[in-house]
OpenMM code with the backbone's topology and positions (N, CA, C; nanometers):
from openmm import Vec3, app, unit

residues = "MET ASN ARG SER TRP LEU TYR ILE PHE ILE GLY ALA VAL PHE GLU VAL PHE TRP VAL ILE GLY PHE LYS HIS ALA ASP ASP LEU ALA ALA TRP ALA GLY THR VAL VAL ALA LEU ALA VAL SER PHE TYR LEU ILE ILE VAL ALA SER ALA LYS LEU PRO VAL GLY THR VAL TYR ALA VAL PHE THR GLY LEU GLY THR ALA GLY THR VAL ILE ALA GLU MET VAL PHE PHE ASP GLU PRO VAL HIS LEU THR LYS LEU LEU LEU ILE ALA LEU LEU LEU ALA GLY VAL LEU GLY LEU LYS LEU VAL GLY GLY SER SER ASN GLU LYS GLU ALA ALA HIS".split()
positions = [
    Vec3(1.9196, -0.9717, 2.3530),
    Vec3(1.8491, -0.8597, 2.2922),
    Vec3(1.7227, -0.8302, 2.3735),
    Vec3(1.7025, -0.7054, 2.4048),
    Vec3(1.5843, -0.6619, 2.4771),
    Vec3(1.4601, -0.6855, 2.3905),
    Vec3(1.3564, -0.7389, 2.4508),
    Vec3(1.2332, -0.7697, 2.3766),
    Vec3(1.1742, -0.6444, 2.3123),
    Vec3(1.1893, -0.5290, 2.3746),
    Vec3(1.1353, -0.4047, 2.3187),
    Vec3(1.1982, -0.3724, 2.1839),
    Vec3(1.3276, -0.3985, 2.1695),
    Vec3(1.3934, -0.3747, 2.0401),
    Vec3(1.3384, -0.4702, 1.9346),
    Vec3(1.3082, -0.5924, 1.9742),
    Vec3(1.2473, -0.6872, 1.8810),
    Vec3(1.1105, -0.6362, 1.8358),
    Vec3(1.0328, -0.5805, 1.9293),
    Vec3(0.9025, -0.5236, 1.8946),
    Vec3(0.9169, -0.4100, 1.7937),
    Vec3(1.0190, -0.3269, 1.8122),
    Vec3(1.0414, -0.2165, 1.7182),
    Vec3(1.0732, -0.2720, 1.5797),
    Vec3(1.1604, -0.3706, 1.5740),
    Vec3(1.1987, -0.4286, 1.4450),
    Vec3(1.0769, -0.4905, 1.3751),
    Vec3(0.9992, -0.5706, 1.4480),
    Vec3(0.8805, -0.6337, 1.3888),
    Vec3(0.7787, -0.5269, 1.3492),
    Vec3(0.7628, -0.4256, 1.4335),
    Vec3(0.6716, -0.3159, 1.4015),
    Vec3(0.7119, -0.2438, 1.2743),
    Vec3(0.8423, -0.2271, 1.2536),
    Vec3(0.8912, -0.1610, 1.1328),
    Vec3(0.8612, -0.2450, 1.0084),
    Vec3(0.8693, -0.3764, 1.0221),
    Vec3(0.8342, -0.4639, 0.9092),
    Vec3(0.6868, -0.4452, 0.8737),
    Vec3(0.6008, -0.4410, 0.9763),
    Vec3(0.4586, -0.4181, 0.9501),
    Vec3(0.4342, -0.2779, 0.8941),
    Vec3(0.5181, -0.1818, 0.9348),
    Vec3(0.5051, -0.0472, 0.8794),
    Vec3(0.5283, -0.0488, 0.7286),
    Vec3(0.6271, -0.1240, 0.6841),
    Vec3(0.6531, -0.1346, 0.5397),
    Vec3(0.5283, -0.1861, 0.4683),
    Vec3(0.4627, -0.2861, 0.5276),
    Vec3(0.3424, -0.3421, 0.4639),
    Vec3(0.2300, -0.2401, 0.4545),
    Vec3(0.2057, -0.1651, 0.5646),
    Vec3(0.0928, -0.0723, 0.5560),
    Vec3(0.1232, 0.0487, 0.4687),
    Vec3(0.2466, 0.0938, 0.4651),
    Vec3(0.2805, 0.2064, 0.3775),
    Vec3(0.2653, 0.1646, 0.2314),
    Vec3(0.3156, 0.0480, 0.1983),
    Vec3(0.2997, -0.0014, 0.0612),
    Vec3(0.1522, -0.0268, 0.0310),
    Vec3(0.0787, -0.0750, 0.1313),
    Vec3(-0.0649, -0.0971, 0.1133),
    Vec3(-0.1392, 0.0307, 0.0792),
    Vec3(-0.0997, 0.1427, 0.1416),
    Vec3(-0.1660, 0.2694, 0.1097),
    Vec3(-0.1515, 0.3042, -0.0385),
    Vec3(-0.0409, 0.2679, -0.0975),
    Vec3(-0.0177, 0.3006, -0.2380),
    Vec3(-0.0771, 0.1963, -0.3327),
    Vec3(-0.0688, 0.0684, -0.2954),
    Vec3(-0.0989, -0.0372, -0.3916),
    Vec3(-0.2274, -0.1157, -0.3642),
    Vec3(-0.2921, -0.0961, -0.2505),
    Vec3(-0.4150, -0.1713, -0.2218),
    Vec3(-0.5233, -0.1307, -0.3208),
    Vec3(-0.5885, -0.2329, -0.3781),
    Vec3(-0.6910, -0.2028, -0.4774),
    Vec3(-0.8174, -0.2870, -0.4601),
    Vec3(-0.8248, -0.3633, -0.3516),
    Vec3(-0.9473, -0.4381, -0.3233),
    Vec3(-0.9649, -0.4458, -0.1709),
    Vec3(-1.0775, -0.4986, -0.1292),
    Vec3(-1.1116, -0.5015, 0.0126),
    Vec3(-1.0119, -0.5829, 0.0946),
    Vec3(-0.9675, -0.6952, 0.0417),
    Vec3(-0.8725, -0.7795, 0.1151),
    Vec3(-0.7392, -0.7075, 0.1364),
    Vec3(-0.6905, -0.6392, 0.0335),
    Vec3(-0.5650, -0.5650, 0.0456),
    Vec3(-0.5797, -0.4507, 0.1458),
    Vec3(-0.6940, -0.3824, 0.1427),
    Vec3(-0.7160, -0.2753, 0.2397),
    Vec3(-0.7284, -0.3303, 0.3810),
    Vec3(-0.7911, -0.4453, 0.3957),
    Vec3(-0.8020, -0.5072, 0.5286),
    Vec3(-0.6633, -0.5444, 0.5807),
    Vec3(-0.5783, -0.5994, 0.4946),
    Vec3(-0.4416, -0.6314, 0.5340),
    Vec3(-0.3634, -0.5071, 0.5717),
    Vec3(-0.3864, -0.3983, 0.4993),
    Vec3(-0.3199, -0.2716, 0.5296),
    Vec3(-0.3596, -0.2213, 0.6675),
    Vec3(-0.4875, -0.2282, 0.6993),
    Vec3(-0.5358, -0.1828, 0.8307),
    Vec3(-0.4809, -0.2714, 0.9415),
    Vec3(-0.4764, -0.4016, 0.9204),
    Vec3(-0.4202, -0.4933, 1.0209),
    Vec3(-0.2720, -0.4626, 1.0420),
    Vec3(-0.1981, -0.4439, 0.9347),
    Vec3(-0.0554, -0.4119, 0.9464),
    Vec3(-0.0355, -0.2805, 1.0217),
    Vec3(-0.1197, -0.1826, 0.9949),
    Vec3(-0.1130, -0.0541, 1.0643),
    Vec3(-0.1369, -0.0727, 1.2138),
    Vec3(-0.2392, -0.1482, 1.2491),
    Vec3(-0.2708, -0.1711, 1.3905),
    Vec3(-0.1582, -0.2463, 1.4620),
    Vec3(-0.1050, -0.3492, 1.3987),
    Vec3(0.0028, -0.4274, 1.4600),
    Vec3(0.1272, -0.3410, 1.4801),
    Vec3(0.1644, -0.2628, 1.3787),
    Vec3(0.2852, -0.1814, 1.3905),
    Vec3(0.2717, -0.0783, 1.5022),
    Vec3(0.1573, -0.0127, 1.5101),
    Vec3(0.1391, 0.0875, 1.6154),
    Vec3(0.1317, 0.0235, 1.7532),
    Vec3(0.0672, -0.0906, 1.7635),
    Vec3(0.0631, -0.1605, 1.8929),
    Vec3(0.2046, -0.1945, 1.9406),
    Vec3(0.2872, -0.2442, 1.8501),
    Vec3(0.4232, -0.2833, 1.8885),
    Vec3(0.5090, -0.1639, 1.9298),
    Vec3(0.4945, -0.0497, 1.8634),
    Vec3(0.5751, 0.0645, 1.9084),
    Vec3(0.5217, 0.1219, 2.0391),
    Vec3(0.3926, 0.1111, 2.0630),
    Vec3(0.3378, 0.1547, 2.1919),
    Vec3(0.3930, 0.0683, 2.3039),
    Vec3(0.3967, -0.0627, 2.2830),
    Vec3(0.4513, -0.1540, 2.3834),
    Vec3(0.6002, -0.1265, 2.4059),
    Vec3(0.6744, -0.1062, 2.2984),
    Vec3(0.8179, -0.0789, 2.3103),
    Vec3(0.8430, 0.0534, 2.3820),
    Vec3(0.7550, 0.1509, 2.3618),
    Vec3(0.7724, 0.2824, 2.4247),
    Vec3(0.7565, 0.2779, 2.5760),
    Vec3(0.6953, 0.1735, 2.6265),
    Vec3(0.6812, 0.1604, 2.7715),
    Vec3(0.8153, 0.1321, 2.8382),
    Vec3(0.9089, 0.0730, 2.7659),
    Vec3(1.0381, 0.0336, 2.8234),
    Vec3(1.1563, 0.1151, 2.7726),
    Vec3(1.1424, 0.1803, 2.6591),
    Vec3(1.2529, 0.2543, 2.5972),
    Vec3(1.2123, 0.4004, 2.5806),
    Vec3(1.3095, 0.4900, 2.5668),
    Vec3(1.2760, 0.6313, 2.5433),
    Vec3(1.1944, 0.6476, 2.4151),
    Vec3(1.0849, 0.7199, 2.4253),
    Vec3(0.9912, 0.7298, 2.3135),
    Vec3(1.0564, 0.7939, 2.1910),
    Vec3(1.1440, 0.8905, 2.2098),
    Vec3(1.2110, 0.9530, 2.0957),
    Vec3(1.2970, 0.8549, 2.0195),
    Vec3(1.3679, 0.7703, 2.0927),
    Vec3(1.4509, 0.6683, 2.0298),
    Vec3(1.3643, 0.5656, 1.9586),
    Vec3(1.2575, 0.5227, 2.0248),
    Vec3(1.1668, 0.4244, 1.9646),
    Vec3(1.1119, 0.4776, 1.8324),
    Vec3(1.0645, 0.6007, 1.8351),
    Vec3(1.0035, 0.6571, 1.7151),
    Vec3(1.1061, 0.6745, 1.6026),
    Vec3(1.2234, 0.7234, 1.6373),
    Vec3(1.3274, 0.7441, 1.5352),
    Vec3(1.3715, 0.6123, 1.4728),
    Vec3(1.3921, 0.5106, 1.5545),
    Vec3(1.4350, 0.3803, 1.5021),
    Vec3(1.3228, 0.3171, 1.4194),
    Vec3(1.2007, 0.3229, 1.4711),
    Vec3(1.0848, 0.2660, 1.4015),
    Vec3(1.0667, 0.3301, 1.2642),
    Vec3(1.0656, 0.4628, 1.2594),
    Vec3(1.0434, 0.5290, 1.1307),
    Vec3(1.1645, 0.5155, 1.0381),
    Vec3(1.2847, 0.5130, 1.0945),
    Vec3(1.4044, 0.4947, 1.0120),
    Vec3(1.4061, 0.3587, 0.9452),
    Vec3(1.3798, 0.2547, 1.0245),
    Vec3(1.3753, 0.1200, 0.9667),
    Vec3(1.2602, 0.1062, 0.8678),
    Vec3(1.1456, 0.1648, 0.9012),
    Vec3(1.0309, 0.1586, 0.8107),
    Vec3(1.0571, 0.2308, 0.6804),
    Vec3(1.1210, 0.3467, 0.6894),
    Vec3(1.1532, 0.4223, 0.5685),
    Vec3(1.2508, 0.3452, 0.4800),
    Vec3(1.3568, 0.2953, 0.5405),
    Vec3(1.4554, 0.2183, 0.4642),
    Vec3(1.3901, 0.0944, 0.4027),
    Vec3(1.3112, 0.0245, 0.4808),
    Vec3(1.2443, -0.0953, 0.4310),
    Vec3(1.1484, -0.0660, 0.3181),
    Vec3(1.0762, 0.0445, 0.3296),
    Vec3(0.9808, 0.0816, 0.2248),
    Vec3(1.0522, 0.1170, 0.0948),
    Vec3(1.1584, 0.1937, 0.1034),
    Vec3(1.2338, 0.2315, -0.0162),
    Vec3(1.2929, 0.1068, -0.0831),
    Vec3(1.3504, 0.0188, -0.0026),
    Vec3(1.4090, -0.1040, -0.0579),
    Vec3(1.3010, -0.1935, -0.1190),
    Vec3(1.1877, -0.2085, -0.0504),
    Vec3(1.0789, -0.2919, -0.1030),
    Vec3(1.0256, -0.2348, -0.2348),
    Vec3(1.0132, -0.1040, -0.2428),
    Vec3(0.9671, -0.0425, -0.3675),
    Vec3(1.0645, -0.0709, -0.4817),
    Vec3(1.1939, -0.0677, -0.4519),
    Vec3(1.2936, -0.0953, -0.5565),
    Vec3(1.2910, -0.2424, -0.5973),
    Vec3(1.2756, -0.3320, -0.5001),
    Vec3(1.2819, -0.4755, -0.5281),
    Vec3(1.1531, -0.5278, -0.5910),
    Vec3(1.0389, -0.4864, -0.5379),
    Vec3(0.9121, -0.5469, -0.5805),
    Vec3(0.8301, -0.4635, -0.6787),
    Vec3(0.8558, -0.3329, -0.6861),
    Vec3(0.7712, -0.2469, -0.7682),
    Vec3(0.8499, -0.1658, -0.8708),
    Vec3(0.9690, -0.2124, -0.9058),
    Vec3(1.0502, -0.1545, -1.0132),
    Vec3(1.0779, -0.0049, -0.9975),
    Vec3(1.0878, 0.0398, -0.8729),
    Vec3(1.1318, 0.1778, -0.8474),
    Vec3(1.2783, 0.1871, -0.8903),
    Vec3(1.3195, 0.2965, -0.9518),
    Vec3(1.4594, 0.3075, -0.9968),
    Vec3(1.5585, 0.2956, -0.8806),
    Vec3(1.6668, 0.2243, -0.9052),
    Vec3(1.7729, 0.2083, -0.8059),
    Vec3(1.8834, 0.3067, -0.8412),
    Vec3(1.9142, 0.3937, -0.7470),
    Vec3(2.0214, 0.4916, -0.7664),
    Vec3(2.1220, 0.4752, -0.6535),
    Vec3(2.2492, 0.4890, -0.6874),
    Vec3(2.3546, 0.4794, -0.5871),
    Vec3(2.3320, 0.5789, -0.4741),
    Vec3(2.2871, 0.6973, -0.5069),
    Vec3(2.2612, 0.7993, -0.4048),
    Vec3(2.1559, 0.7515, -0.3056),
    Vec3(2.0490, 0.6903, -0.3553),
    Vec3(1.9452, 0.6362, -0.2669),
    Vec3(2.0036, 0.5323, -0.1722),
    Vec3(2.0831, 0.4421, -0.2273),
    Vec3(2.1414, 0.3361, -0.1449),
    Vec3(2.2356, 0.3928, -0.0392),
    Vec3(2.3131, 0.4938, -0.0754),
    Vec3(2.4030, 0.5563, 0.0217),
    Vec3(2.3249, 0.6290, 0.1316),
    Vec3(2.2176, 0.6947, 0.0940),
    Vec3(2.1357, 0.7637, 0.1937),
    Vec3(2.0644, 0.6648, 0.2866),
    Vec3(2.0219, 0.5509, 0.2332),
    Vec3(1.9626, 0.4471, 0.3178),
    Vec3(2.0673, 0.3947, 0.4155),
    Vec3(2.1899, 0.3746, 0.3675),
    Vec3(2.2979, 0.3286, 0.4557),
    Vec3(2.3245, 0.4311, 0.5654),
    Vec3(2.3228, 0.5584, 0.5318),
    Vec3(2.3423, 0.6639, 0.6316),
    Vec3(2.2284, 0.6639, 0.7324),
    Vec3(2.1064, 0.6495, 0.6842),
    Vec3(1.9901, 0.6424, 0.7720),
    Vec3(2.0015, 0.5247, 0.8679),
    Vec3(2.0380, 0.4079, 0.8159),
    Vec3(2.0514, 0.2897, 0.9003),
    Vec3(2.1659, 0.3035, 1.0002),
    Vec3(2.2727, 0.3741, 0.9621),
    Vec3(2.3820, 0.3993, 1.0569),
    Vec3(2.3318, 0.4860, 1.1723),
    Vec3(2.2499, 0.5851, 1.1420),
    Vec3(2.1914, 0.6681, 1.2476),
    Vec3(2.0988, 0.5887, 1.3371),
    Vec3(2.0185, 0.5013, 1.2775),
    Vec3(1.9281, 0.4155, 1.3554),
    Vec3(2.0089, 0.3236, 1.4472),
    Vec3(2.1137, 0.2645, 1.3940),
    Vec3(2.1984, 0.1773, 1.4758),
    Vec3(2.2626, 0.2564, 1.5897),
    Vec3(2.3078, 0.3773, 1.5597),
    Vec3(2.3653, 0.4620, 1.6638),
    Vec3(2.2651, 0.4920, 1.7738),
    Vec3(2.1415, 0.5212, 1.7382),
    Vec3(2.0385, 0.5454, 1.8397),
    Vec3(2.0118, 0.4221, 1.9232),
    Vec3(2.0133, 0.3062, 1.8594),
    Vec3(1.9923, 0.1830, 1.9345),
    Vec3(2.1061, 0.1612, 2.0340),
    Vec3(2.2274, 0.1894, 1.9914),
    Vec3(2.3430, 0.1662, 2.0782),
    Vec3(2.3464, 0.2605, 2.1973),
    Vec3(2.3007, 0.3836, 2.1817),
    Vec3(2.3053, 0.4781, 2.2929),
    Vec3(2.1746, 0.4843, 2.3708),
    Vec3(2.0680, 0.4255, 2.3173),
    Vec3(1.9378, 0.4317, 2.3836),
    Vec3(1.9264, 0.3278, 2.4929),
    Vec3(1.9046, 0.3732, 2.6147),
    Vec3(1.8811, 0.2820, 2.7264),
    Vec3(1.7327, 0.2662, 2.7486),
    Vec3(1.6963, 0.2028, 2.8573),
    Vec3(1.5549, 0.1891, 2.8898),
    Vec3(1.5108, 0.3044, 2.9777),
    Vec3(1.3823, 0.3316, 2.9815),
    Vec3(1.3295, 0.4368, 3.0669),
    Vec3(1.3569, 0.4043, 3.2131),
    Vec3(1.3536, 0.2760, 3.2501),
    Vec3(1.3801, 0.2354, 3.3878),
    Vec3(1.5233, 0.2673, 3.4286),
    Vec3(1.6191, 0.2502, 3.3363),
    Vec3(1.7582, 0.2817, 3.3660),
    Vec3(1.7755, 0.4303, 3.3905),
    Vec3(1.7059, 0.5144, 3.3135),
    Vec3(1.7157, 0.6580, 3.3310),
    Vec3(1.6553, 0.6998, 3.4649),
    Vec3(1.5413, 0.6385, 3.5016),
    Vec3(1.4782, 0.6723, 3.6287),
    Vec3(1.5664, 0.6318, 3.7451),
    Vec3(1.6345, 0.5190, 3.7347),
    Vec3(1.7222, 0.4715, 3.8423),
    Vec3(1.8427, 0.5627, 3.8583),
    Vec3(1.8873, 0.6264, 3.7480),
    Vec3(2.0045, 0.7120, 3.7537),
    Vec3(1.9738, 0.8437, 3.8263),
    Vec3(1.8464, 0.8860, 3.8272),
    Vec3(1.8099, 1.0118, 3.8912),
    Vec3(1.7777, 0.9893, 4.0333),
] * unit.nanometer
topology = app.Topology()
chain = topology.addChain("A")
for resn in residues:
    res = topology.addResidue(resn, chain)
    for name in ("N", "CA", "C"):
        topology.addAtom(name, app.Element.getBySymbol(name[0]), res)
């Protein structure tokens, strides 16, 4: 597995934390954790964008973050679970997986030209 893809995955996990933090942070420590999660997630996608196409990086990062946030809200914050939501998350993740499978590195594209 390319290290850049690992950075995207870890960055998406941190994205879930900061998005949830924006909604649920209610003290200084929670806000500090939210800011740290935000900084880590953005740093990781910036690093990943150096090696992979930026459009693919952004789409995969936000897709995984969106799916993770919706699932976390359902699991930890009693958000209603609907079959339609789960099917749409599965469709989103299928698109993310498809982008990962067809996305090469920027270096590979430069070598092809």
